[in-house]
N, C-alpha and C positions, 0 to 999 in steps of 0.2 A: 210729723204730719199724720193726720187721721186718714184711715182708709174708708171712712164712712162718707157718703154723699158724693156729689159731683161738683168739682171745682178745681181751681189751680192749686189750692193749698192742701188738697187731699193727697194721699199716697200715690194715687194714680194721676195726679195733676200733670206731672211732666209728660206722661204718655198722651194725655188729652191735648197738651200744647203741641206735641209732635204731630199728632193727627190733624190738628187745626192748621199747622204750618204746611203739611203735605196737601191738605185740602186747598189751602190758599194758593199753592202752585198752580193747580188746575183752574181754580176760580178766577185768578187774575189773568192767567193766560187766555182764558176764554173771552175776555173783554178787551184786553189791552191791544191785541193785534188789529182789530177792526179799524180803529182810528188812525193807525199808522199805514194802512194800505196805500193811500194816495202817495205818501212820501216814499214808500218802498218802490212803487211803480216808477216814480220819477227817477229814482236812483238806479234800479236794476232793469227797468223796462218790463215788457211782457204783461201788459194790461189784460190781454185776452186770457192769460193763464192764471191770473191771481186767484180765481175761485178754487184752484187746486190747493192753495194754502189752507183752506178750510176743509175741503173734501177729503184730502189725503189724511189729515190729522184725525178727522172724525171716523173715517173708515178703518184705519189701523187701530184706533182706540176701541171702536165697537166690536171688532172681531177678536181683539186681544182679551177683552174683559172675561168672557166665559172660560178661556184657556187659563188665564192667571188664577181664576177662582178655583179651578180643579187642581192646579199645581199647588196652591196654598194649602189645600186639604191634605196633601201628601208631605210637604216639606215645612209647613208652617207659614204664618203670615209675615213674619219678620224678614226672611230672605226675599220674599216676593216684593214686599213694599220697598226694600232697599234696592232691589234690582230696578224697580220702576223709577225710583228717584234718580238712580244712576243713569238710566237711559234718558230720562227727562233732562238731567243736567247736561249730558253729552249732546243731546239734540239742541238744547238752548245755546250752548257755547258755539256749536258748529253753525247754527242759524245766524248767530250774531256776526260770524265771519263770512257768511255766504257772499259770493261774488257774482251770482246770476240768479234769475228766477228759478230755473230748473234745479239748481243746487239747493236753494232755499226750500223748495217743495220737498226735495228728498230728505232734508234734515227735519222738516216738519213731520214727516212720517215717523222718524225716530222719536220725536217728542210724543206723538200719538201712542206709540208702543209703550212709552213710559207712563203716560197718563192712564192707559188702560189698566195698569196695576195700581197706581196711586189712589184713584178715587174709590174703587170698590174695596180695596184693602183698608182704607180709612174707616169705611162703614163697618166692615167686618171686625176690625179691632175694637171698635166701640161696642159692638155686640158681644165680643168675647170678655171684655173686662168689666162691663157694667151689667147689673141685674135688669130684668124687664122693667121694674119700677123706675130705675135710674136712667134707662136708655133714652126716654123721651127728652129729658133735660140735656143729656149729652148730645143728642141729635140737634137740639136747639143751638148748642154752641157751634156745631158745624154749619147750621143754617145761617148763623150770624156772620160767619166767614164769607159766605156767598153774598149776603146782603151788603156787607162792607165793600167787597170786591166789585160789586155792581156799580159802585160810585168811583172807587179808587182806580179800577182798571182802565176805563175809558179816559179818565182824567190824566193818569200817568202816560198812557199812550199818546195823548195830545201834547203833554209837556215834553216828553222825550223827542217826539217828531218835530216840534216847533223850536225847541231851545237847545237840544243836544244832537242826538242822532237816533234814528229808528232802531239801530242795533242795540240800544240799551233796553228795549222792550224784551229782549232775550237775555241780555247780561244781568238784568235785575233778578233773574231766577237763581243765579249762582249762590248768593248768600242764603237765600231761602232753602235751597237744596242742601247746602252744607249744614245749616242749622238743623234741618229735619233729620239728616243722617246722624249727627252727633246725639240728638235727643233719643232717637230710636235705638241706636247702639248702646247708649248708656242706661236707658231706663226700661226698654221693652224686653222682658224675659218671658218666654213661653215654654210650656211643656207640650210637645207635639204628639197628638194621637193620629198616627198616619192612616189615611183612608185612600185606598187605591181607586183611581179613576182611569177610564179610557178616554184620552183626549182626542177630540175629533179634528185632527190636523188636516185631513183631506177636506172636510166640510169648510173649515176656515179658509183654506187655500183657494178652494173653488169660489167661495163667496167674494173674497177679496179680488180675485182675478176677474170675475164677472162684473162686479160693480166698477172696478178700475177701467175696464174696457168700455163700458157704457158711458161712464163719465168722460173718458177720453173722446169718445165719438161725439158727445154733445158739446163739449167745449171747443174741439178743434174743427168740427163740421161747420162749413160755411166761413171758416177763418183760415186755417192752415190748408184745408182742402175742401173741395165742393161736397155738398151733402150727397149728391148722387155721384159717388166715385168709389173706386176699389177700397181705399183705406177706410172710408166712412161705413160702407156696407159691410166690409169685413169685420170692423170693430163691433158693430151692432150684432152681426150674426154670431160671432164667436162669444160675445158677452151673453147673448140670449141662450146659446147652447150650454155655456157653463152654468147659467142659472138653472136650467133643466137638470143638468147633472147634479148640481147642489141639492135640488129638491129630492132627487132619488137617493142620494147618499144620506141625507138627513132622515129619510123615511126608514132607513135600515140601521142607522147609527145607534149604538147602545146609549151614548150620552151626546146628543147632537149639540152643535153650537147654537142653533135656533130650533127649539122643539116645535115643528110645524103642526103637530097634533094639537097643541094648545090653541092654535088659531081656529080650530073647528068649533070652539065655544064662542057663542055670539058675543058675550060681554068682552072677552079677551080680544076678539077680532075687531070689534068696533072701537074699543078704547085704544088699540094699537094704531088703527087708522087715524084716530084723533091725534095721537102722539106724532105720527108722520107729518100731519099738517102743522102741528105746533112747531116741530123742528124746522120745517121748510119756511114758515113765516118768520120765525125768529132769525134764522140765518140770512134770509133775504134782506131784512131791514139792516142788520148789522153789517152786511157786506157792502151795501150800496149807498146807505144814507151818508156816511162820511165823504165818499167820493162825490156824491151828488151835491152836498153843501159846499165843498171846496171848489168844484168846477163851476157851478152856477151862481153861487152867492159869494164866492171868493172868501169863504169862512176860513179861519185859521184851524190847524189841527186841534188845538185846545178847545175851540168853540164847537167843532164837530164832535169832539169827545164828550163834552158836557151835554150836548143835545142827545147823543146816544145814551148817556147815563139816565136821561129822563125815561127812556124805554125800560131800562132795567130797574128803575125805581118803581114804576107802575106795577110790575110783576109781583114782587114780594108784598106790596100793599094789598093787592087783591087776593093773593094766595093766603095771606093771614086772615082775611075776612071770609074766605071761601068755606071754611069749616062751619061757620054760623049759617051761611046760606044753604049749603047742602043738607044740613041737619033740619032745616025748615022746609025746603021744597024738594029735596032729593038730588041725587047725583046727576041724573039725566037733564033735569030742568036747569041746574046750575051750568052744565056744559053748554046747553043751548043759549042761556043768557050770556055767557062769556063769548060764545061764537058770534052772537049778534053784535056785541060791543067791538069785537075784532073787525067785523065787516064795516062798522061805522068808521073806525080808525083808518082802515086801508082805503075806503072810498074817499075819505077826507084827504088823504095823502095824494091819491090819484087826481082828485078834482082840482087841487091847488098846485099841482106839480108844474103846470105850464107857466104859472106866475108865482113861483115859490117865495115864501117868507120864512125866516128862521122860526118865528113863533108858531106858524102853521105846521111846520115839520115837527117841531117839538111836541105840539099838542097831539098831532096824529100818532106819534110814537108812544106818547104817554097813554093814550086811549087803547092802542093795540096792546101795550103791556098790561093794562088793567084786564082786558079781555082774556089774554093768555093766562094770567094768574087765576082766573075763574075757571079755566078749561083744564089746565095741566094737572093740578093736584086732585080735583074731584074725579077726573076720569081714571087716574091711576088708582086711587083709593077704592073706586067702584069695582075695578077689576080685582084688586087684592081682597076686598071684602066678599067676593063671590066664590072663593075657593077655600079649601081646607088649609090649615096652617102649614102642612108639609109641602104644599104647592105654591105658597106665597112668594118664595124667593124666585122661582121660575117665572111666575107671572110678572113680578117686578122687573126681572132681567129682560123679559120679552118686550115690555113696555118701553124701557129705557133704550133697548136696542133699536126699536122702531123709531124713536125720536132721533137717534144718531143717524140712522139711515135716511130719514126724512131730510135732515140737515145736509148730509153729504150729497144726496141726489138732487135736493132742491136747489142748492147753490149752483150745481152744474146746469140744471135746466134754465135757471135765470141767467146764468152766464152765457148760455147759447142764445137766449133772446137778445141780450145786450150786444154780444159779439156780432150777431147777425145784422143788427142795425148800424153798428159802428163800422163794419166792413174793414177791419184791420186797423182802424184809428184808435187812439186812446181818449180818455175823458176830456183832457185839456185841449186837444187839437181841434175839436168841434163840440164845444159845450152845448150848443143848441140840440144837436143830434143826440148827444148823450142824455140830455134832459128828456127827450122824447123816449129814449130807450128805458130810462128809469120810470117814466110814466107807465110803460107797459109792464115793468116789474111790479109796480104797485097794483095794476089791474090784475096781474097773475096772482098776487098775494090775496087780493079781494076774492078771486075765484077759489083760491085754496081755503079761505075762510068760509065760503059757501059749502065747501066739502066738509068742513068741521060740522056745520049744521046738519048735513045729510047723515054723517056718521053719528052725530048725537041723536038724531031722530031714530036711527036704527038700534040705539042702545035699548036693552030691555027695560021696561018700567019697573020690574022687580028683579032683584039679584039674589043669587043663592049664597048666603053668607055662612060661615062656619063658626058660630059662637062657641065659647068654651063651656064645658060642663063644669059641675062642681069640683070634679077631680082635676080640672085644668086641661082636659083633653078636648080637641076640637070635635064638634059634631056637625052634621050636615042638616041644617034646618032652613026652610024658606022663610025669609023675612022681607018686609017691605023695603022698597028702594030707599025710602027716606028714614029707615031705622038707624038709630045711632050706633056707630061702630064703637068697640071698646075704647075708652078714653085714652089710655096710655098708648095703645097701638096707633090710634088716630093721630096723636101729636107727633109720634116718632116718624110715621110714614109721611105725614104732611111736611115735616122738616126736610125729608129727602126730596119730595116732589116740588118744594118751593124753590129749588135751586134752578135759576134760569141758565140754560145751556146756550151760550152764544157762539161757541167756537164752530 
């Protein structure tokens, strides 16, 4: 085999396959669960708690990513990615045997801890073994995994739920995990240059505790206890106090989990707000559309899975075209255009929700996916293009962190809306009331899309990019917002940004 080029036949081909398999673990898991939620709730109960299946996974994953990244600099990528795959395997098997909703939620947290190592290490390994010129093509291979998973995941979830058991959505990860471990152990060899880092354990613990309490208060308030009650007020108060403590710790931390100083830059702050909105809208649709279709239209799990796949198909289509759009009209205008399309899609869903039809729901999901595809990639690349090369990884991490937190908190807020209207009932016991609740979910998502417009308008018309000098070093030069980013970098970063996060 030749070491030249990027492909499966090259010397690095087995490593590329291993990285694609590990990426596939997270990619499929992010879409396969959503269509199985109604079946899981029927089996285990706990409809009011099912948003935790998404929130806890996203929360543990988001907080774990920066910690794993620093550990990998000290011990190497291979031990970290193997640990991540092992945790993901353990969480998957345990989830498949879960006997109650609280137990399943706990094992989803283990899965999230594993995913927090798998996805960033896959990106890092690609950066380690390929040159800058080869990296864009390699990232394209990873992006293709997400594109395929966008269709395969919801379909598999529907097939398992309808024809076998929802437990197979977790057991299907076992052969993928074992294949990934075998390929990584056999083919990935690295020489580690150890870099010492101070891991911000305290910051990560405070953030996890704060968001967990706030999510608990939102999901259980008005359901397990009254909004104005000691448990509700206590959870909100302690969660808020932990957030304040987290901000103070991060201000003094040598290597913070979330570099808050980065948010003082207008472009980073506004694009992070955009990412929060993207995460909330995506998780809102994927969490409630399958239950909505099955409760009101009596659709099968497979049908609801295929409908959800329409949403995930629209995203990569628009993301692929977004490069041409922002090179013509600029990042800010592209984000505003995409936000307007998202508003159209969510308004259509809300307007037709009282008399739903499968085609109308599918069309609305597809339109929202198109809009999000035009928002997510350009906003990320705008932030990346505004900073010097040495800060680009931090900006990328901040943006992805914001999207994960938007999803984790967004599904909790929407869960509070639905639980408040159902008053302890589930979707099947009163489909009419559940339909009204989901109508308000769509209205909330439309309001979130308006927030995307506000954040887009606040984006600077011009960004500060750091183009490379003749010597290859980044320099700080002001360039127009619609200036063309370096081609190789543009393709590689877009491949990362095109990955729709549905979990």
